[in-house]
Legacy VTK file of the C-alpha trace (Angstrom):
# vtk DataFile Version 3.0
C-alpha trace
ASCII
DATASET POLYDATA
POINTS 833 float
45.288 150.125 82.229
48.274 148.380 80.106
47.656 150.503 77.261
47.760 153.642 79.498
51.291 152.653 81.044
52.317 151.619 77.708
52.066 154.770 76.294
53.452 156.821 79.097
56.664 153.938 78.619
56.829 154.981 75.057
56.270 158.516 75.919
59.368 158.623 78.339
61.767 156.288 75.912
60.901 159.234 73.048
61.399 162.016 75.165
64.785 160.821 76.546
65.964 159.804 73.013
65.115 163.181 71.752
66.559 164.766 74.215
70.077 162.990 73.986
69.835 163.208 70.251
69.361 167.039 70.457
72.155 167.061 72.974
74.345 165.141 70.740
73.635 167.502 67.727
75.148 170.568 70.137
77.859 168.476 71.471
78.312 170.398 74.542
77.827 170.033 78.238
74.952 172.078 79.640
74.165 172.465 83.076
71.482 175.434 83.102
69.531 174.651 86.660
70.793 174.894 89.766
68.481 173.321 92.836
68.554 174.551 96.570
66.268 173.434 99.288
65.073 174.876 102.715
62.552 174.288 104.935
60.036 177.094 106.963
58.129 175.821 110.326
54.424 177.144 110.190
53.135 175.639 113.862
51.216 172.767 114.955
54.436 170.641 113.791
54.044 171.511 109.854
56.723 172.538 107.530
56.818 174.035 104.024
59.437 172.323 102.217
60.949 174.633 99.322
62.660 173.511 96.292
64.200 176.031 94.523
65.789 176.292 91.095
67.539 179.060 89.489
67.457 178.401 85.674
69.881 179.931 83.122
69.143 182.484 80.406
67.337 180.997 77.662
66.233 178.237 79.045
63.146 176.883 80.561
62.324 174.394 83.327
58.703 172.238 82.718
56.104 172.321 85.319
54.393 169.340 87.534
51.469 168.935 85.055
52.134 168.370 81.696
49.763 166.089 78.819
50.739 162.980 77.686
53.114 162.662 74.933
54.925 166.032 75.972
58.222 166.530 78.034
58.946 164.650 81.287
57.452 166.962 83.621
58.742 168.249 87.271
58.273 165.502 89.558
58.914 164.718 93.631
59.051 161.290 94.870
59.236 161.203 98.381
60.827 158.006 100.220
58.653 156.660 102.536
58.712 157.364 106.050
56.751 156.983 109.323
58.284 160.002 110.632
55.984 162.220 108.336
52.818 163.102 106.461
52.547 165.228 102.971
49.927 167.585 103.436
48.013 168.888 100.357
49.473 169.046 97.049
52.598 170.542 95.582
52.315 174.423 94.921
53.873 175.410 91.824
55.413 178.455 91.506
53.066 181.915 90.304
55.459 182.719 87.561
54.518 179.982 84.833
54.094 180.721 81.463
51.701 178.774 79.593
52.867 178.790 75.417
53.165 176.652 72.154
56.341 174.311 72.299
57.598 173.775 69.304
59.248 170.869 69.952
56.611 168.962 71.471
53.546 170.739 69.414
51.554 171.586 72.205
50.854 173.924 74.799
52.646 173.570 77.668
53.382 174.990 81.544
56.954 176.306 81.983
59.589 178.437 84.077
62.115 180.816 82.918
64.801 182.182 85.094
63.515 181.009 88.570
61.279 178.746 89.781
60.332 178.081 93.535
57.830 174.653 94.116
56.583 174.546 97.602
55.229 171.494 100.017
53.842 170.884 103.096
54.824 168.163 105.451
53.623 167.115 109.040
55.807 165.492 111.621
54.684 162.462 113.702
57.850 162.240 115.196
59.854 165.022 117.151
62.103 164.762 114.076
61.848 163.524 111.041
64.675 162.967 108.147
62.966 163.494 104.408
64.311 162.049 101.902
63.705 162.043 97.928
64.513 162.737 94.615
63.093 165.241 91.596
62.857 164.663 88.469
62.692 167.365 85.865
63.578 168.141 81.986
64.842 171.524 80.209
65.034 172.968 77.047
65.615 176.062 74.714
65.106 177.380 71.851
67.261 174.925 69.714
67.709 171.486 72.213
66.161 169.774 75.234
68.485 167.896 77.629
67.713 164.444 79.163
65.715 164.346 82.112
67.967 164.491 85.379
67.303 163.130 88.846
68.664 165.443 91.700
68.714 164.076 95.142
67.194 166.286 98.011
66.970 165.737 102.221
65.589 167.974 104.965
66.723 167.422 108.671
63.351 168.586 110.470
62.501 169.283 114.155
59.505 169.910 116.001
60.486 172.770 118.039
64.121 174.701 118.117
66.259 174.237 121.477
67.974 176.699 122.378
71.520 175.340 121.256
69.817 175.453 117.740
68.702 178.570 118.194
72.313 179.802 119.479
73.573 177.998 116.261
71.612 179.706 113.699
72.888 183.658 115.182
76.433 181.512 115.360
75.736 181.213 110.914
74.319 184.490 110.563
77.591 185.867 111.940
80.814 184.658 112.026
83.073 185.951 114.649
86.046 187.886 113.122
88.687 186.045 115.439
92.244 185.593 113.957
94.215 184.126 116.663
96.958 181.451 116.503
96.191 178.767 119.199
99.569 177.277 120.830
97.936 174.476 122.342
97.162 175.722 125.989
94.591 173.240 128.011
94.119 176.154 130.785
90.899 177.945 131.251
91.462 181.358 132.595
88.870 183.725 134.517
85.919 181.082 133.474
86.763 180.792 129.890
86.231 177.826 128.632
88.420 175.624 126.212
87.846 172.226 125.478
89.954 172.381 122.094
93.454 173.058 121.353
94.991 172.695 118.026
98.519 171.885 116.873
99.547 172.867 113.150
101.861 170.943 111.274
103.413 171.099 107.410
104.357 168.579 105.294
106.557 168.675 101.990
105.425 166.328 99.524
108.019 167.530 96.711
107.303 169.024 93.400
106.457 172.286 94.996
103.179 170.211 97.146
102.627 170.665 100.548
100.215 169.341 103.395
98.872 171.672 105.941
97.914 170.001 108.964
95.347 171.253 111.832
95.722 168.551 114.871
92.551 168.665 117.550
92.713 167.825 121.279
89.537 167.229 122.690
88.910 167.533 126.630
87.132 164.641 128.095
83.175 164.804 127.814
83.061 167.251 124.892
83.065 166.800 120.994
84.398 168.400 117.854
81.463 168.788 114.717
82.966 167.469 111.380
82.836 168.890 108.247
80.191 167.354 106.795
77.036 168.021 108.917
73.520 168.111 107.328
71.877 171.362 106.257
69.526 172.966 108.468
69.163 173.956 112.209
72.082 172.058 113.637
75.425 173.296 114.640
78.192 175.021 112.671
80.120 172.452 110.454
84.025 172.675 111.099
85.853 174.350 108.109
89.351 174.686 106.857
89.973 177.642 104.743
93.164 178.850 103.111
93.003 182.553 103.280
95.946 183.148 100.791
94.704 181.455 97.852
96.782 183.384 95.372
99.701 182.100 96.799
98.906 178.494 96.324
96.673 176.349 94.389
94.550 174.071 96.142
94.536 169.884 95.714
91.466 168.030 95.767
89.304 168.892 99.120
90.264 169.090 103.202
90.707 165.804 104.479
89.531 164.947 108.158
90.920 162.097 109.569
89.435 160.796 113.485
87.000 158.382 114.762
83.779 159.531 113.328
80.979 159.355 115.827
77.566 159.250 114.918
75.085 159.680 117.856
72.062 161.715 119.248
72.902 165.011 119.981
70.451 166.099 123.026
71.451 169.869 122.035
70.033 169.526 118.761
67.797 167.121 119.280
69.039 164.906 116.225
71.631 162.715 115.094
74.923 164.339 114.207
78.371 163.602 113.474
81.365 164.125 115.593
84.761 163.527 116.862
85.744 162.831 120.558
89.573 163.386 121.889
91.555 164.015 118.588
91.071 164.799 115.474
93.266 165.986 112.239
92.186 168.134 109.371
94.673 167.989 106.214
94.542 170.480 102.985
97.215 169.620 100.387
98.165 172.448 98.443
100.399 173.236 95.471
103.145 176.488 96.133
102.629 179.121 92.954
105.678 180.967 94.070
109.607 180.606 95.222
108.301 181.692 99.112
105.296 182.782 100.360
103.467 183.066 103.699
100.064 181.297 104.037
97.272 181.908 106.286
94.866 178.837 106.973
91.734 179.015 109.467
89.970 176.812 111.349
86.280 177.485 112.421
84.748 175.055 114.323
81.778 174.779 117.261
82.570 172.419 120.231
79.466 170.975 122.715
78.972 168.817 125.878
75.833 166.993 126.715
74.676 170.305 128.282
75.847 173.046 126.200
77.345 174.824 123.231
80.172 176.981 123.036
79.521 180.308 120.227
81.953 178.923 117.008
85.383 180.339 116.748
88.162 180.675 114.398
91.927 179.993 114.714
94.158 181.160 112.130
97.968 179.774 111.553
100.593 181.245 109.284
103.020 178.835 107.135
105.722 179.976 105.657
105.963 177.892 102.183
109.337 177.707 100.415
110.355 175.453 97.707
113.386 173.665 98.279
116.965 173.788 96.610
116.470 170.720 95.212
112.939 171.264 93.918
114.190 174.536 91.841
117.156 172.945 90.985
114.830 170.007 89.152
112.267 172.265 87.856
114.806 174.349 86.029
116.227 171.381 84.511
113.313 169.742 84.114
114.382 166.276 85.612
112.390 165.698 88.475
111.372 162.136 88.327
107.657 160.690 87.856
105.971 163.920 88.798
102.258 164.607 88.434
103.035 167.765 86.345
105.879 166.572 84.151
104.149 163.139 84.140
101.157 164.939 82.741
103.018 166.991 80.707
105.547 164.324 78.638
102.750 162.196 78.251
100.613 164.995 77.125
103.278 166.124 74.734
104.297 162.779 73.491
100.451 161.669 72.730
100.340 165.233 70.553
103.334 164.439 68.752
103.001 161.123 67.953
99.193 162.483 66.542
100.504 164.812 64.390
103.034 162.425 62.971
100.317 159.837 62.637
98.116 162.512 60.942
101.032 163.554 58.865
101.193 159.968 57.087
97.871 159.948 56.657
97.729 162.953 54.784
100.373 161.449 52.602
98.555 158.381 52.122
95.714 160.390 51.263
97.949 162.270 48.506
98.442 158.684 46.625
94.702 157.588 46.384
92.438 157.501 43.338
90.461 160.967 44.233
93.768 163.208 45.427
96.985 162.376 43.414
95.818 162.652 39.679
94.367 166.590 40.783
98.289 167.429 41.812
99.016 168.154 38.436
96.252 169.914 36.895
95.662 172.098 39.831
99.318 173.166 39.544
99.439 173.801 35.917
95.985 175.723 36.149
97.650 178.142 38.479
101.103 178.163 36.812
99.515 178.893 33.139
96.572 180.987 34.027
98.751 183.603 36.158
100.826 186.472 34.156
103.673 185.818 36.044
105.504 182.802 37.534
105.801 184.409 40.851
102.171 184.986 41.144
101.563 181.368 40.193
103.605 180.302 42.933
101.519 182.734 45.407
98.292 181.940 44.367
99.482 178.159 44.646
100.564 178.527 48.319
97.586 180.585 49.209
95.529 177.522 47.634
97.702 174.988 50.094
97.077 177.474 53.014
93.618 177.267 52.500
93.410 173.700 52.184
94.936 173.712 55.571
92.605 175.957 57.154
89.548 173.764 55.588
90.615 170.605 57.711
92.044 172.520 60.632
88.724 174.229 60.973
87.125 170.903 60.831
89.469 169.876 63.646
88.562 172.800 65.950
84.823 172.813 65.174
85.055 168.532 66.844
86.966 170.002 69.751
84.563 172.874 70.502
81.480 170.659 69.680
82.674 167.732 72.033
84.896 170.062 74.816
87.630 168.301 76.844
85.491 166.732 79.140
83.417 164.286 76.575
86.919 163.530 74.420
88.451 162.753 78.015
85.402 160.080 78.452
85.325 158.296 75.139
88.422 156.297 75.813
86.828 154.422 78.966
83.021 154.560 77.425
81.882 151.381 75.757
79.569 152.719 73.539
81.638 155.149 72.487
84.303 152.360 71.662
81.320 150.191 69.997
80.620 153.316 67.678
83.906 153.996 66.877
84.169 150.145 65.758
81.466 150.164 63.636
82.575 153.771 61.930
86.053 151.925 61.361
84.524 148.811 59.721
82.690 150.495 57.386
85.518 153.034 56.040
87.785 149.683 55.966
84.941 148.177 54.058
84.712 151.531 51.949
88.698 151.271 51.006
88.334 147.491 50.105
86.026 148.424 47.490
82.450 147.360 48.756
81.361 151.121 48.025
82.070 154.605 48.206
81.310 157.200 51.015
80.767 160.418 49.189
79.201 163.807 50.055
75.464 164.915 48.454
76.611 166.314 45.061
74.981 169.453 45.397
77.698 170.719 47.762
80.068 169.468 45.259
78.357 171.720 42.426
78.149 174.459 44.559
81.508 175.030 46.161
82.821 174.093 42.462
80.514 177.433 40.886
81.806 179.735 43.699
85.485 178.716 42.610
84.493 180.510 39.490
84.787 184.171 41.230
88.158 184.312 40.836
90.829 186.168 43.320
90.894 184.734 46.966
87.166 183.947 47.079
87.768 181.711 44.438
90.810 180.299 45.379
89.095 179.482 48.633
86.482 177.549 47.056
89.066 175.857 44.897
90.319 174.412 48.190
86.789 173.519 49.330
86.230 171.686 46.164
89.224 169.139 46.549
88.285 168.580 50.224
84.236 167.549 48.942
85.231 166.150 45.400
88.286 163.676 47.412
85.760 162.653 50.556
85.263 159.261 49.236
89.268 158.826 49.790
89.880 161.085 52.455
86.949 160.524 54.526
88.169 157.122 56.072
91.175 158.571 56.915
89.977 161.821 58.354
87.550 159.625 60.304
89.994 157.339 61.920
92.486 160.149 62.697
89.905 161.987 64.400
88.370 158.776 66.493
91.989 158.598 67.311
92.893 162.014 67.909
89.667 162.502 70.142
90.313 159.464 72.269
94.041 159.969 72.929
95.049 163.229 72.294
91.989 165.026 74.554
90.990 168.485 73.894
93.750 169.447 71.307
93.936 166.125 69.610
91.281 167.018 66.452
92.855 170.395 66.229
96.788 169.145 66.048
95.491 165.922 63.850
93.578 167.551 61.169
96.602 170.039 61.036
99.546 167.324 60.121
96.797 165.885 57.671
96.553 168.925 55.739
100.046 170.052 56.219
100.913 166.719 54.286
98.130 167.585 52.028
98.528 170.644 50.893
102.778 170.733 50.730
102.851 169.291 46.934
100.543 171.645 45.292
102.908 174.138 46.703
106.252 172.862 46.268
105.060 171.571 42.824
104.020 175.028 41.804
107.295 176.235 43.064
109.619 173.809 41.015
107.210 172.531 38.220
110.270 170.698 37.069
109.580 168.252 39.596
106.145 167.049 37.949
108.059 165.395 34.956
109.431 162.956 38.122
105.818 161.947 39.321
104.449 158.587 38.819
101.479 158.223 36.512
98.137 157.309 37.852
96.968 153.770 37.474
95.947 150.891 39.198
98.820 151.348 42.150
96.484 154.194 43.730
93.576 151.716 44.119
96.130 149.184 46.236
97.070 152.127 48.424
93.327 152.233 49.278
92.916 148.355 50.022
96.344 148.775 52.168
94.650 151.434 54.003
91.471 149.513 54.255
93.447 146.402 55.716
94.949 148.832 58.598
92.025 150.662 59.308
90.450 146.511 59.806
92.718 145.893 62.300
92.514 149.152 64.327
88.756 148.643 64.356
89.443 145.813 66.497
91.438 147.693 69.565
88.236 150.146 70.011
85.834 146.813 70.155
88.316 144.918 72.573
88.061 148.192 74.666
84.805 148.217 75.187
85.065 144.437 75.872
87.499 145.025 78.710
85.096 147.763 80.376
82.225 145.585 80.196
84.327 142.546 81.178
82.496 140.265 79.076
85.767 137.994 78.124
84.811 137.847 74.336
87.673 139.348 72.765
90.858 137.886 74.756
93.987 138.196 74.078
94.271 135.685 72.250
91.572 136.287 70.142
92.890 139.405 69.537
96.120 138.489 68.265
94.111 136.008 66.073
92.450 138.672 64.294
95.532 140.701 63.591
97.290 137.526 62.688
94.443 137.106 60.063
94.461 141.062 59.201
98.295 140.577 58.226
98.516 137.509 56.536
95.559 138.510 54.219
97.402 142.266 54.151
100.388 140.021 53.123
98.745 137.981 50.271
97.243 140.801 48.800
100.678 142.924 48.815
102.528 139.505 47.183
99.717 139.131 44.586
98.259 136.180 45.724
94.689 137.780 45.663
93.002 140.286 44.187
89.963 142.652 44.805
87.061 143.596 42.559
88.713 147.105 41.631
92.195 146.002 41.470
94.184 145.677 37.894
96.177 142.506 36.548
99.463 142.373 37.934
102.408 141.112 35.561
105.192 141.250 38.319
105.817 143.005 41.905
107.461 146.355 42.294
110.310 146.595 44.395
108.318 148.544 47.447
105.282 146.122 46.871
107.730 143.079 47.580
109.650 145.062 50.395
105.911 145.978 52.057
104.682 142.019 51.807
107.807 141.281 53.158
107.389 143.652 55.934
103.845 142.346 57.033
104.841 138.819 56.285
107.418 139.425 59.212
104.974 140.889 61.615
102.597 138.374 61.305
105.211 135.482 62.013
106.399 137.970 64.832
102.701 138.086 65.903
102.472 134.241 66.194
104.243 133.232 69.189
101.912 135.475 70.985
99.149 132.856 70.796
101.672 131.214 73.181
102.005 133.955 75.503
105.045 136.071 74.205
104.842 139.062 75.457
104.907 141.202 72.204
106.438 144.382 73.356
106.706 145.987 69.879
102.451 146.156 70.131
102.086 146.382 73.916
99.171 148.416 74.871
96.991 147.533 71.834
96.432 143.459 73.028
94.481 143.022 76.068
96.837 142.345 79.481
98.516 139.026 79.624
95.803 138.380 82.493
93.160 138.767 80.299
93.404 135.260 78.170
92.127 132.181 78.354
95.807 131.004 79.576
97.363 133.677 81.523
100.679 132.098 81.202
100.753 130.653 77.776
100.010 127.317 76.218
100.909 124.136 78.551
102.264 126.293 81.317
101.209 126.185 85.019
99.631 129.152 86.292
102.262 130.819 88.683
99.464 130.926 91.371
98.895 127.487 91.167
102.743 126.878 91.955
102.433 129.504 94.675
99.625 127.301 96.074
101.298 124.029 95.757
105.056 125.408 97.366
102.781 126.116 100.569
105.067 128.757 101.996
103.893 131.654 103.840
105.769 134.106 101.571
104.226 132.891 98.498
100.705 132.333 100.103
97.677 134.916 98.495
96.729 137.198 101.158
92.423 137.512 101.717
91.414 139.786 99.559
94.170 139.608 96.636
92.946 139.114 93.200
96.549 137.822 91.649
94.347 136.354 88.393
93.053 139.724 87.585
96.663 141.545 87.910
99.669 142.247 86.009
101.911 139.361 86.419
99.781 137.352 88.750
101.123 140.232 91.653
98.985 139.830 94.909
97.031 143.464 93.842
93.862 144.624 95.918
90.844 145.782 93.709
89.443 147.468 97.269
90.854 150.488 98.798
90.258 149.346 102.933
90.906 145.531 101.975
94.646 146.647 100.732
95.391 149.068 103.821
94.310 146.385 106.501
96.635 144.394 105.016
99.645 146.524 104.622
99.009 147.693 108.484
99.297 143.870 108.869
102.575 142.951 107.332
104.281 146.787 107.563
104.679 147.591 104.045
104.163 150.807 102.179
100.976 151.178 99.786
101.308 152.022 96.275
98.446 153.031 94.698
97.633 152.385 91.155
94.924 154.384 89.242
94.081 152.634 86.125
92.076 151.667 83.795
90.668 148.373 81.532
90.681 150.833 78.587
94.017 152.834 79.301
96.634 152.205 76.763
99.403 153.894 78.576
98.464 151.628 81.822
99.121 148.493 79.680
102.278 149.854 78.315
103.741 150.447 81.882
102.725 146.957 82.801
104.168 145.349 79.834
107.428 147.470 79.309
108.169 148.731 82.869
106.435 146.482 85.503
107.551 143.432 83.682
111.293 144.176 84.238
112.876 141.860 87.161
114.084 144.561 89.135
110.629 146.450 89.270
108.724 143.270 89.866
110.504 141.819 92.489
110.079 145.379 94.282
105.987 145.976 93.928
106.207 142.096 94.734
108.120 142.395 98.046
108.435 145.855 98.853
105.032 147.412 98.834
101.118 146.662 99.078
99.779 147.379 95.806
96.297 148.117 95.453
94.818 148.706 91.884
91.726 150.946 91.412
90.175 150.453 88.210
87.727 153.909 87.262
86.149 152.653 84.682
84.968 149.149 86.497
81.368 149.270 86.082
80.217 146.733 88.437
77.252 148.611 90.509
77.501 149.707 94.045
75.085 148.546 96.427
72.251 151.243 96.865
73.333 152.263 100.393
76.852 153.039 99.029
75.823 154.976 96.362
76.009 158.808 96.962
76.878 162.464 95.444
80.360 163.622 94.939
81.312 166.414 97.005
83.992 167.411 94.447
82.207 167.012 91.091
78.731 167.273 92.301
78.068 163.918 89.975
76.127 160.546 90.801
78.876 157.904 92.092
76.892 154.361 91.503
79.701 152.356 90.321
82.943 150.735 91.535
84.346 152.942 88.880
83.037 156.027 89.531
84.039 155.116 93.893
87.565 155.256 92.443
87.450 158.106 90.088
85.981 160.381 92.511
88.499 159.023 94.995
91.317 159.809 92.905
89.876 163.307 92.062
89.327 164.471 95.793
92.481 162.947 97.538
94.814 163.536 94.664
93.198 166.412 92.304
93.715 164.796 88.933
91.676 162.323 86.989
94.221 161.067 84.647
95.872 157.704 84.173
97.924 156.232 85.001
98.688 157.718 88.267
100.804 155.863 91.158
101.270 157.144 94.597
103.187 156.099 97.616
100.832 156.527 100.990
101.809 155.381 104.765
98.917 153.675 106.682
97.393 156.591 107.264
96.511 157.110 103.851
99.205 160.430 103.208
100.973 160.764 100.391
105.189 160.570 101.065
106.445 161.125 98.156
105.562 163.155 94.635
103.306 161.007 92.293
104.168 159.221 88.911
102.730 158.896 85.574
103.155 157.646 82.497
106.809 157.386 82.055
108.437 154.541 80.125
111.954 155.155 81.523
112.977 151.891 84.071
115.368 153.449 85.688
113.057 156.307 86.879
110.713 154.404 88.105
112.872 152.036 90.157
114.037 155.190 91.396
110.606 156.344 92.428
110.067 153.167 93.897
113.025 153.150 96.343
112.800 156.528 97.145
109.097 156.061 98.744
110.003 152.979 100.302
113.101 154.802 102.192
110.050 157.958 102.931
107.884 155.258 104.620
110.946 153.774 106.547
112.033 157.192 107.615
108.154 158.164 108.780
108.337 154.579 111.061
111.713 155.675 112.750
110.184 159.111 113.730
107.333 157.229 115.250
LINES 1 834
833 0 1 2 3 4 5 6 7 8 9 10 11 12 13 14 15 16 17 18 19 20 21 22 23 24 25 26 27 28 29 30 31 32 33 34 35 36 37 38 39 40 41 42 43 44 45 46 47 48 49 50 51 52 53 54 55 56 57 58 59 60 61 62 63 64 65 66 67 68 69 70 71 72 73 74 75 76 77 78 79 80 81 82 83 84 85 86 87 88 89 90 91 92 93 94 95 96 97 98 99 100 101 102 103 104 105 106 107 108 109 110 111 112 113 114 115 116 117 118 119 120 121 122 123 124 125 126 127 128 129 130 131 132 133 134 135 136 137 138 139 140 141 142 143 144 145 146 147 148 149 150 151 152 153 154 155 156 157 158 159 160 161 162 163 164 165 166 167 168 169 170 171 172 173 174 175 176 177 178 179 180 181 182 183 184 185 186 187 188 189 190 191 192 193 194 195 196 197 198 199 200 201 202 203 204 205 206 207 208 209 210 211 212 213 214 215 216 217 218 219 220 221 222 223 224 225 226 227 228 229 230 231 232 233 234 235 236 237 238 239 240 241 242 243 244 245 246 247 248 249 250 251 252 253 254 255 256 257 258 259 260 261 262 263 264 265 266 267 268 269 270 271 272 273 274 275 276 277 278 279 280 281 282 283 284 285 286 287 288 289 290 291 292 293 294 295 296 297 298 299 300 301 302 303 304 305 306 307 308 309 310 311 312 313 314 315 316 317 318 319 320 321 322 323 324 325 326 327 328 329 330 331 332 333 334 335 336 337 338 339 340 341 342 343 344 345 346 347 348 349 350 351 352 353 354 355 356 357 358 359 360 361 362 363 364 365 366 367 368 369 370 371 372 373 374 375 376 377 378 379 380 381 382 383 384 385 386 387 388 389 390 391 392 393 394 395 396 397 398 399 400 401 402 403 404 405 406 407 408 409 410 411 412 413 414 415 416 417 418 419 420 421 422 423 424 425 426 427 428 429 430 431 432 433 434 435 436 437 438 439 440 441 442 443 444 445 446 447 448 449 450 451 452 453 454 455 456 457 458 459 460 461 462 463 464 465 466 467 468 469 470 471 472 473 474 475 476 477 478 479 480 481 482 483 484 485 486 487 488 489 490 491 492 493 494 495 496 497 498 499 500 501 502 503 504 505 506 507 508 509 510 511 512 513 514 515 516 517 518 519 520 521 522 523 524 525 526 527 528 529 530 531 532 533 534 535 536 537 538 539 540 541 542 543 544 545 546 547 548 549 550 551 552 553 554 555 556 557 558 559 560 561 562 563 564 565 566 567 568 569 570 571 572 573 574 575 576 577 578 579 580 581 582 583 584 585 586 587 588 589 590 591 592 593 594 595 596 597 598 599 600 601 602 603 604 605 606 607 608 609 610 611 612 613 614 615 616 617 618 619 620 621 622 623 624 625 626 627 628 629 630 631 632 633 634 635 636 637 638 639 640 641 642 643 644 645 646 647 648 649 650 651 652 653 654 655 656 657 658 659 660 661 662 663 664 665 666 667 668 669 670 671 672 673 674 675 676 677 678 679 680 681 682 683 684 685 686 687 688 689 690 691 692 693 694 695 696 697 698 699 700 701 702 703 704 705 706 707 708 709 710 711 712 713 714 715 716 717 718 719 720 721 722 723 724 725 726 727 728 729 730 731 732 733 734 735 736 737 738 739 740 741 742 743 744 745 746 747 748 749 750 751 752 753 754 755 756 757 758 759 760 761 762 763 764 765 766 767 768 769 770 771 772 773 774 775 776 777 778 779 780 781 782 783 784 785 786 787 788 789 790 791 792 793 794 795 796 797 798 799 800 801 802 803 804 805 806 807 808 809 810 811 812 813 814 815 816 817 818 819 820 821 822 823 824 825 826 827 828 829 830 831 832
């Protein structure tokens, strides 16, 4: 029995590892199977449960009966429930295929295009809620995906009531009614009208609006919610924008009101509904200067004895961009808007990656693998060509091919991984650990421990192809340079790609490789056009190896940033702020000693006297080392803000020898300085009384009558740290955050597990929400339609957004104006109420 269990566990581990490896090799996010569920009564309290899968072309889904050593079978796991019993065995689809599988080298059963599994159950009570999960695995001709779990749920009852039959008919044919309900409570000619609707529109700035439908429900009647279970129950309330070409939806409709979960005698099941009143809101972004937009509420109401047919009410809104917004859009000076914040952050990040990569390309030029190639290659083109103009043309084509080779590499990285995977890298602890190890390997290689080279067969084949002449020959000459110089350029390229992928998103690798190759290719074109410049080039020598060593030290320091990211996400407390700064002090000290000639590495040539450039560079790093030292005692170190862990993630948050401001506040004993229940100043920037739980923070905001500033952040978010250390540290900003707002900081990469009863599947993304970070990330995406950080929103006590959102922008004055605008909007709303 133990051997069989061990074999099963080993099989599962090997299959999962194989699937993950195959998926990474293809490096694209696939979702080839969609599941749907339905039930049919067969009499005598029995039902057939159908599990229907639709499979993308080229993929196949494995069956339920798979021999040992094969893939994970499709399995259905039901939660224990006394309300039903399983009848018989699972019935597999009839369109099964029996075929030898090349991945697992055995004959297997699988399905293509569509597969419908069936299992019969018998109810022991009038109603039963059947829950469970199914596990499945899919492959195509080149790869397998890791096994996936999909939850399922059925609400069954032994017989249909008249109300449920009416609801079924209503779902099959939706009334085509478009009438604007003005809110009359009268019942004319015996026509029941238990719900009246009042419509409202709010302008949020930046061409964003909130369309609101308020429902007033008569006594003894109830209005069903938007999130009813599938099955034979009533029609769920829907809120639909009918003119979607004029606006862009932001998130899902939000339903607000006191939700009641009770047994409904009309449908003989537990249902959720509203009594007395309810509100539905939908945020939209106007795509034109002015547009008429129709919104429809489709709903169903019942009392304890009867139900009315579903009804649709339509209202027309006239949306128009305000003059202030038009003006700000034309001038591009809208303060802190989400769109501009994202655009500025993205543009700034990509320009930074381009310049960093451009400098990396120049650094690669000064390595022993590339520098000696410049005069040889230029001389070849100028001497082999019949005319000087032809030689210059060939050299320029050669340079363009170098750019093409490296840019194609950046494009392949982007295409293989895609935007979602690249964005996820910055907060995933495993990716950060892998990047740390890669940069350590690159650094050790540059320091002279070993060389990273490509297979010699690749170089030989490319060199042979370069002898063909013409454009093809020139292309293979460029490819040969790329391959031969890999031992020097590879670590630089690897570092740039890691940084570009993490901080530049989907465009980062493409922009990075273009900047790198442009700097690498320029000298070949310029020296071919002006061959006299070759005489002024420095001669090759030991200084080329010194360039590699300096780059090795720089990569060593950068590697620990990724290790720090992983530590922050996992909250291990190992790479604290002091430890990180100490590591950088150590690396910078060693680099200073190396540049000033106090230490030598194995491949270095003897140094008789220091050059001016080396002396200046050594002095620069000596100054940087001295600048870092006060950081061990709590200095902010704004020049490198965003790189070390935040101030509160340290052994002495207030600096060595200083009493914590939290302890000072406690000893002061005043009400103003008291720490609110649920606040966590020890883990907040500048010891602010911030909350890490949305509900707790909202309750406190209502208690003290202050607006709420939501801070969507991340432990590994560099720009979040820059905002906290460069903008929040300003006394004017800090005073406003401390006294005028209730700060709720939600970390989207928090790895703490949610309790089992709080886990769910996101309606916005379809992904399972299992951690606290997943919960806050889903909340941000569903309510505000974005998933980037940092992201700041000012809201009232009902969760309504008061002004435009803000993102990364180090302009302190803009941030102060944004905070003041949010406070004024909150106070104005209080006056209206």
